[in-house]
N, CA, C and O atoms as a GROMACS GRO file, in nm:
protein
  268
    1MET      N    1   1.254  -0.401  -0.284
    1MET     CA    2   1.184  -0.404  -0.156
    1MET      C    3   1.069  -0.303  -0.159
    1MET      O    4   1.082  -0.194  -0.214
    2ILE      N    5   0.959  -0.341  -0.100
    2ILE     CA    6   0.839  -0.257  -0.095
    2ILE      C    7   0.859  -0.147   0.008
    2ILE      O    8   0.909  -0.172   0.118
    3ASN      N    9   0.819  -0.027  -0.028
    3ASN     CA   10   0.832   0.087   0.063
    3ASN      C   11   0.698   0.110   0.135
    3ASN      O   12   0.608   0.176   0.082
    4GLY      N   13   0.686   0.053   0.256
    4GLY     CA   14   0.563   0.065   0.332
    4GLY      C   15   0.530   0.207   0.371
    4GLY      O   16   0.412   0.244   0.376
    5ASN      N   17   0.632   0.288   0.398
    5ASN     CA   18   0.608   0.428   0.432
    5ASN      C   19   0.543   0.502   0.316
    5ASN      O   20   0.456   0.587   0.336
    6LYS      N   21   0.586   0.469   0.196
    6LYS     CA   22   0.529   0.534   0.078
    6LYS      C   23   0.382   0.492   0.061
    6LYS      O   24   0.298   0.574   0.027
    7ILE      N   25   0.353   0.365   0.084
    7ILE     CA   26   0.215   0.318   0.075
    7ILE      C   27   0.129   0.392   0.177
    7ILE      O   28   0.019   0.438   0.144
    8ARG      N   29   0.179   0.405   0.298
    8ARG     CA   30   0.104   0.478   0.402
    8ARG      C   31   0.083   0.624   0.360
    8ARG      O   32  -0.027   0.677   0.372
    9TYR      N   33   0.189   0.688   0.312
    9TYR     CA   34   0.179   0.828   0.268
    9TYR      C   35   0.073   0.844   0.158
    9TYR      O   36  -0.011   0.933   0.166
   10LEU      N   37   0.078   0.757   0.058
   10LEU     CA   38  -0.017   0.766  -0.053
   10LEU      C   39  -0.160   0.737  -0.008
   10LEU      O   40  -0.255   0.800  -0.055
   11ARG      N   41  -0.174   0.640   0.082
   11ARG     CA   42  -0.307   0.608   0.135
   11ARG      C   43  -0.365   0.726   0.211
   11ARG      O   44  -0.480   0.764   0.192
   12GLU      N   45  -0.283   0.785   0.298
   12GLU     CA   46  -0.329   0.900   0.376
   12GLU      C   47  -0.355   1.020   0.285
   12GLU      O   48  -0.449   1.096   0.307
   13ASP      N   49  -0.270   1.038   0.182
   13ASP     CA   50  -0.290   1.146   0.088
   13ASP      C   51  -0.422   1.130   0.012
   13ASP      O   52  -0.485   1.229  -0.026
   14ALA      N   53  -0.464   1.005  -0.008
   14ALA     CA   54  -0.592   0.976  -0.073
   14ALA      C   55  -0.708   0.982   0.027
   14ALA      O   56  -0.822   0.953  -0.008
   15ASP      N   57  -0.678   1.020   0.152
   15ASP     CA   58  -0.777   1.034   0.258
   15ASP      C   59  -0.854   0.905   0.285
   15ASP      O   60  -0.976   0.904   0.298
   16MET      N   61  -0.778   0.794   0.293
   16MET     CA   62  -0.838   0.664   0.324
   16MET      C   63  -0.782   0.612   0.456
   16MET      O   64  -0.663   0.626   0.484
   17THR      N   65  -0.870   0.554   0.536
   17THR     CA   66  -0.824   0.484   0.656
   17THR      C   67  -0.767   0.349   0.613
   17THR      O   68  -0.785   0.307   0.499
   18GLN      N   69  -0.699   0.283   0.704
   18GLN     CA   70  -0.649   0.149   0.673
   18GLN      C   71  -0.764   0.056   0.642
   18GLN      O   72  -0.753  -0.030   0.554
   19THR      N   73  -0.875   0.070   0.712
   19THR     CA   74  -0.991  -0.017   0.689
   19THR      C   75  -1.050   0.007   0.551
   19THR      O   76  -1.080  -0.089   0.480
   20GLU      N   77  -1.068   0.132   0.513
   20GLU     CA   78  -1.122   0.163   0.379
   20GLU      C   79  -1.030   0.111   0.269
   20GLU      O   80  -1.074   0.053   0.171
   21PHE      N   81  -0.901   0.133   0.288
   21PHE     CA   82  -0.802   0.089   0.191
   21PHE      C   83  -0.802  -0.063   0.180
   21PHE      O   84  -0.797  -0.118   0.070
   22ALA      N   85  -0.807  -0.130   0.294
   22ALA     CA   86  -0.808  -0.276   0.296
   22ALA      C   87  -0.928  -0.331   0.219
   22ALA      O   88  -0.915  -0.428   0.144
   23GLN      N   89  -1.044  -0.269   0.237
   23GLN     CA   90  -1.163  -0.314   0.164
   23GLN      C   91  -1.144  -0.298   0.014
   23GLN      O   92  -1.186  -0.385  -0.063
   24LYS      N   93  -1.083  -0.189  -0.028
   24LYS     CA   94  -1.063  -0.164  -0.171
   24LYS      C   95  -0.964  -0.260  -0.234
   24LYS      O   96  -0.976  -0.294  -0.352
   25ILE      N   97  -0.866  -0.305  -0.157
   25ILE     CA   98  -0.766  -0.397  -0.213
   25ILE      C   99  -0.796  -0.543  -0.182
   25ILE      O  100  -0.723  -0.632  -0.227
   26GLY      N  101  -0.902  -0.568  -0.106
   26GLY     CA  102  -0.940  -0.706  -0.075
   26GLY      C  103  -0.850  -0.771   0.028
   26GLY      O  104  -0.813  -0.887   0.015
   27SER      N  105  -0.816  -0.695   0.132
   27SER     CA  106  -0.730  -0.746   0.237
   27SER      C  107  -0.788  -0.704   0.372
   27SER      O  108  -0.898  -0.651   0.378
   28SER      N  109  -0.712  -0.727   0.478
   28SER     CA  110  -0.757  -0.682   0.611
   28SER      C  111  -0.678  -0.560   0.653
   28SER      O  112  -0.567  -0.537   0.606
   29HIS      N  113  -0.737  -0.480   0.742
   29HIS     CA  114  -0.666  -0.361   0.790
   29HIS      C  115  -0.542  -0.400   0.869
   29HIS      O  116  -0.443  -0.326   0.872
   30VAL      N  117  -0.546  -0.516   0.933
   30VAL     CA  118  -0.430  -0.564   1.008
   30VAL      C  119  -0.314  -0.589   0.912
   30VAL      O  120  -0.200  -0.550   0.940
   31PHE      N  121  -0.343  -0.655   0.800
   31PHE     CA  122  -0.236  -0.682   0.703
   31PHE      C  123  -0.185  -0.554   0.641
   31PHE      O  124  -0.065  -0.542   0.616
   32VAL      N  125  -0.273  -0.457   0.615
   32VAL     CA  126  -0.229  -0.328   0.562
   32VAL      C  127  -0.129  -0.265   0.660
   32VAL      O  128  -0.027  -0.211   0.618
   33GLY      N  129  -0.158  -0.271   0.787
   33GLY     CA  130  -0.065  -0.219   0.888
   33GLY      C  131   0.069  -0.289   0.884
   33GLY      O  132   0.173  -0.224   0.895
   34TYR      N  133   0.068  -0.421   0.868
   34TYR     CA  134   0.193  -0.497   0.858
   34TYR      C  135   0.274  -0.452   0.737
   34TYR      O  136   0.396  -0.435   0.745
   35VAL      N  137   0.206  -0.432   0.624
   35VAL     CA  138   0.274  -0.389   0.502
   35VAL      C  139   0.332  -0.249   0.521
   35VAL      O  140   0.448  -0.224   0.487
   36GLU      N  141   0.254  -0.159   0.576
   36GLU     CA  142   0.301  -0.022   0.594
   36GLU      C  143   0.418  -0.014   0.691
   36GLU      O  144   0.505   0.072   0.676
   37ARG      N  145   0.423  -0.101   0.788
   37ARG     CA  146   0.535  -0.102   0.884
   37ARG      C  147   0.652  -0.187   0.837
   37ARG      O  148   0.755  -0.194   0.904
   38GLY      N  149   0.637  -0.253   0.722
   38GLY     CA  150   0.746  -0.335   0.668
   38GLY      C  151   0.761  -0.469   0.736
   38GLY      O  152   0.866  -0.532   0.724
   39ILE      N  153   0.658  -0.514   0.807
   39ILE     CA  154   0.664  -0.642   0.877
   39ILE      C  155   0.641  -0.758   0.780
   39ILE      O  156   0.709  -0.861   0.788
   40LYS      N  157   0.544  -0.741   0.690
   40LYS     CA  158   0.513  -0.846   0.592
   40LYS      C  159   0.502  -0.784   0.454
   40LYS      O  160   0.441  -0.678   0.438
   41PRO      N  161   0.561  -0.850   0.354
   41PRO     CA  162   0.547  -0.798   0.217
   41PRO      C  163   0.417  -0.846   0.154
   41PRO      O  164   0.371  -0.957   0.185
   42PRO      N  165   0.357  -0.766   0.068
   42PRO     CA  166   0.237  -0.812  -0.002
   42PRO      C  167   0.276  -0.906  -0.116
   42PRO      O  168   0.388  -0.900  -0.167
   43SER      N  169   0.183  -0.991  -0.156
   43SER     CA  170   0.206  -1.073  -0.274
   43SER      C  171   0.210  -0.982  -0.397
   43SER      O  172   0.171  -0.865  -0.390
   44VAL      N  173   0.256  -1.036  -0.508
   44VAL     CA  174   0.260  -0.957  -0.631
   44VAL      C  175   0.119  -0.915  -0.671
   44VAL      O  176   0.097  -0.802  -0.713
   45ALA      N  177   0.023  -1.006  -0.657
   45ALA     CA  178  -0.116  -0.975  -0.693
   45ALA      C  179  -0.170  -0.863  -0.604
   45ALA      O  180  -0.238  -0.773  -0.653
   46LEU      N  181  -0.142  -0.869  -0.475
   46LEU     CA  182  -0.189  -0.764  -0.384
   46LEU      C  183  -0.117  -0.632  -0.412
   46LEU      O  184  -0.178  -0.526  -0.405
   47LEU      N  185   0.012  -0.639  -0.442
   47LEU     CA  186   0.086  -0.518  -0.475
   47LEU      C  187   0.026  -0.450  -0.597
   47LEU      O  188   0.019  -0.327  -0.603
   48LYS      N  189  -0.017  -0.528  -0.694
   48LYS     CA  190  -0.081  -0.472  -0.814
   48LYS      C  191  -0.211  -0.402  -0.776
   48LYS      O  192  -0.239  -0.292  -0.825
   49ARG      N  193  -0.292  -0.464  -0.689
   49ARG     CA  194  -0.417  -0.400  -0.645
   49ARG      C  195  -0.389  -0.273  -0.566
   49ARG      O  196  -0.461  -0.174  -0.581
   50ILE      N  197  -0.285  -0.274  -0.482
   50ILE     CA  198  -0.246  -0.155  -0.406
   50ILE      C  199  -0.211  -0.043  -0.503
   50ILE      O  200  -0.258   0.070  -0.488
   51ALA      N  201  -0.128  -0.074  -0.600
   51ALA     CA  202  -0.086   0.027  -0.698
   51ALA      C  203  -0.206   0.082  -0.775
   51ALA      O  204  -0.217   0.202  -0.796
   52ASP      N  205  -0.296  -0.006  -0.815
   52ASP     CA  206  -0.414   0.038  -0.890
   52ASP      C  207  -0.501   0.132  -0.807
   52ASP      O  208  -0.546   0.235  -0.857
   53VAL      N  209  -0.526   0.096  -0.682
   53VAL     CA  210  -0.610   0.179  -0.596
   53VAL      C  211  -0.544   0.314  -0.568
   53VAL      O  212  -0.613   0.416  -0.559
   54LEU      N  213  -0.412   0.315  -0.556
   54LEU     CA  214  -0.341   0.439  -0.527
   54LEU      C  215  -0.309   0.520  -0.652
   54LEU      O  216  -0.263   0.634  -0.643
   55GLY      N  217  -0.332   0.460  -0.769
   55GLY     CA  218  -0.309   0.532  -0.895
   55GLY      C  219  -0.162   0.548  -0.930
   55GLY      O  220  -0.123   0.648  -0.991
   56VAL      N  221  -0.081   0.450  -0.892
   56VAL     CA  222   0.062   0.452  -0.922
   56VAL      C  223   0.101   0.318  -0.983
   56VAL      O  224   0.018   0.227  -0.995
   57THR      N  225   0.227   0.305  -1.022
   57THR     CA  226   0.277   0.178  -1.074
   57THR      C  227   0.336   0.096  -0.960
   57THR      O  228   0.364   0.147  -0.852
   58MET      N  229   0.353  -0.032  -0.986
   58MET     CA  230   0.417  -0.117  -0.886
   58MET      C  231   0.560  -0.070  -0.862
   58MET      O  232   0.608  -0.075  -0.749
   59ASP      N  233   0.628  -0.025  -0.966
   59ASP     CA  234   0.765   0.027  -0.950
   59ASP      C  235   0.768   0.147  -0.857
   59ASP      O  236   0.861   0.162  -0.778
   60ASP      N  237   0.666   0.234  -0.866
   60ASP     CA  238   0.659   0.351  -0.778
   60ASP      C  239   0.659   0.311  -0.631
   60ASP      O  240   0.713   0.383  -0.547
   61LEU      N  241   0.599   0.198  -0.601
   61LEU     CA  242   0.588   0.154  -0.462
   61LEU      C  243   0.718   0.094  -0.409
   61LEU      O  244   0.731   0.068  -0.289
   62MET      N  245   0.813   0.071  -0.498
   62MET     CA  246   0.939   0.009  -0.457
   62MET      C  247   1.055   0.108  -0.448
   62MET      O  248   1.169   0.068  -0.423
   63THR      N  249   1.027   0.236  -0.469
   63THR     CA  250   1.133   0.336  -0.459
   63THR      C  251   1.126   0.406  -0.324
   63THR      O  252   1.024   0.403  -0.256
   64ASP      N  253   1.237   0.467  -0.288
   64ASP     CA  254   1.244   0.536  -0.159
   64ASP      C  255   1.186   0.675  -0.162
   64ASP      O  256   1.152   0.731  -0.057
   65THR      N  257   1.173   0.733  -0.280
   65THR     CA  258   1.124   0.871  -0.288
   65THR      C  259   0.974   0.875  -0.272
   65THR      O  260   0.902   0.788  -0.322
   66VAL      N  261   0.927   0.976  -0.203
   66VAL     CA  262   0.783   0.998  -0.190
   66VAL      C  263   0.745   1.097  -0.297
   66VAL      O  264   0.813   1.197  -0.318
   67MET      N  265   0.638   1.068  -0.364
   67MET     CA  266   0.598   1.147  -0.480
   67MET      C  267   0.556   1.283  -0.443
   67MET      O  268   0.520   1.362  -0.530
   0.00000   0.00000   0.00000
């Protein structure tokens, strides 16, 4: 399961707004909010882009620990 809280933490740690992050991953800020709140999971392709932008692995995004 994707850890939306971790995605939010890493995004904020990188000093990006949801809008800036969404532009970098090719999504909408609304969908980023859904992912961060655990409402909707990202596709595998989007998860890969999220990981790349945040500088982590896809596995990192699926653990409960915050880095």
